[in-house]
C-alpha positions as CSV (number, residue, x, y, z in Angstrom):
1,M,-11.5,-10.5,-7.8
2,I,-13.0,-8.1,-5.1
3,R,-12.8,-11.3,-2.5
4,G,-9.4,-11.0,-3.3
5,F,-9.0,-7.6,-2.6
6,G,-10.3,-8.2,0.9
7,I,-7.6,-11.2,1.3
8,T,-4.6,-9.3,0.4
9,A,-5.7,-6.4,2.2
10,A,-6.0,-8.3,5.8
11,C,-2.4,-9.8,4.2
12,L,-1.0,-6.1,3.6
13,G,-2.6,-5.1,7.4
14,A,-0.9,-7.9,9.5
15,A,2.1,-7.8,7.4
16,A,2.1,-3.6,8.3
17,V,1.5,-4.7,12.2
18,A,4.5,-7.2,11.8
19,F,6.7,-5.2,10.0
20,G,5.9,-2.2,12.3
21,A,6.8,-4.9,15.3
22,F,9.9,-5.4,13.7
23,G,11.0,-1.8,12.7
24,A,10.3,-0.9,16.6
25,H,12.4,-4.0,17.9
26,A,14.9,-5.6,15.8
27,L,15.7,-3.0,14.0
28,R,16.5,-0.3,17.0
29,G,20.3,-0.4,17.7
30,H,21.1,-1.6,14.0
31,V,20.4,0.9,11.9
32,D,20.5,4.6,12.3
33,D,17.4,7.1,12.9
34,A,16.8,8.0,9.6
35,A,16.8,4.8,8.4
36,L,14.3,3.7,11.1
37,Q,12.4,6.9,9.9
38,V,12.4,5.7,6.4
39,W,10.9,2.3,7.4
40,H,8.2,4.0,9.5
41,T,7.0,6.0,6.8
42,A,6.3,2.5,4.8
43,V,4.7,0.9,7.1
44,E,2.0,4.0,7.6
45,Y,2.1,3.8,3.9
46,Q,1.4,0.3,3.9
47,F,-1.3,0.0,6.6
48,W,-3.5,3.1,5.1
49,H,-3.3,1.4,1.6
50,A,-4.0,-2.0,3.2
51,L,-7.6,-0.4,4.3
52,A,-8.4,1.7,1.4
53,L,-8.0,-1.9,-1.0
54,L,-10.1,-3.3,2.5
55,A,-12.5,-0.6,1.6
56,V,-13.1,-1.3,-2.3
57,A,-13.2,-4.9,-1.3
58,G,-15.7,-3.9,0.9
59,F,-18.1,-1.8,-1.2
60,A,-17.5,-2.8,-4.7
61,P,-20.2,-4.6,-6.6
62,A,-20.2,-8.2,-8.0
63,S,-20.4,-7.2,-11.4
64,G,-19.5,-3.3,-13.7
65,A,-16.7,-2.8,-10.6
66,R,-13.9,-2.0,-13.4
67,W,-12.9,1.3,-11.5
68,W,-13.1,-0.3,-8.0
69,R,-10.7,-3.1,-9.6
70,T,-8.3,-0.6,-11.2
71,G,-8.3,1.6,-7.9
72,G,-7.5,-2.0,-6.1
73,I,-4.8,-2.9,-8.6
74,A,-3.4,0.3,-8.3
75,F,-3.6,0.3,-4.3
76,I,-1.5,-3.3,-4.3
77,A,1.0,-2.4,-7.1
78,G,1.9,1.1,-5.6
79,T,2.2,-0.7,-1.9
80,A,4.6,-2.7,-3.0
81,M,6.4,-0.6,-5.1
82,F,6.4,2.4,-2.7
83,S,6.7,0.8,0.8
84,G,8.4,-2.3,-0.7
85,S,11.6,-0.1,-2.1
86,L,11.5,2.1,1.2
87,Y,12.1,-0.7,3.4
88,A,14.9,-2.2,1.3
89,L,16.2,0.9,1.3
90,A,16.2,0.9,5.0
91,L,17.7,-2.1,5.5
92,G,20.9,-0.7,3.1
93,A,19.9,-1.7,-0.3
94,P,21.7,0.6,-3.1
95,R,20.4,3.7,-3.6
96,W,19.3,3.6,-7.0
97,I,16.3,1.3,-5.7
98,G,15.2,4.7,-4.5
99,V,14.1,5.4,-8.0
100,I,11.2,3.0,-7.6
101,T,9.5,4.8,-4.5
102,P,8.1,7.9,-6.7
103,F,6.6,5.4,-9.3
104,G,4.9,3.5,-6.7
105,G,3.5,6.7,-5.3
106,V,1.9,7.6,-8.3
107,A,0.3,3.9,-8.3
108,L,-1.2,5.2,-5.5
109,I,-2.1,8.3,-6.5
110,G,-4.3,6.5,-8.8
111,G,-5.8,4.2,-6.9
112,W,-7.4,6.8,-4.8
113,I,-8.5,8.7,-8.3
114,G,-10.2,5.3,-9.5
115,L,-11.7,4.6,-6.0
116,G,-13.0,8.5,-6.4
117,I,-14.1,7.7,-10.1
118,A,-15.9,4.5,-8.7
119,L,-17.7,6.2,-5.6
120,C,-19.0,9.0,-8.2
121,N,-20.0,6.0,-10.7
122,A,-22.1,4.4,-7.8
123,A,-23.7,7.3,-6.9
124,D,-25.7,6.9,-11.0
125,E,-26.2,3.5,-9.9
């Protein structure tokens, strides 16, 4: 699973660059400034959490990695919900999609908490 986090992190990072370029070039002139700002926020959060997931993949031990896995899964789920819902909103999805965004934020916070616990436990080993 830890290797899978590294692969997922690489894919999320590559997609963040592609989505950032798409927003900067293809969306400009097609959506308003508020939607572009929402898109930009989604890209930023996706990229930062791709890096966090890469850290999980790089530092997690091969075994006994319960909190590392918890953090990694939360980062993936949170990125999908948070950034995914913002991308959808920026492209004109119904406003009710915005209900998903805070759940993604809570998952991202959970990922950081899981990572913190994993690092505290790693110091004890």
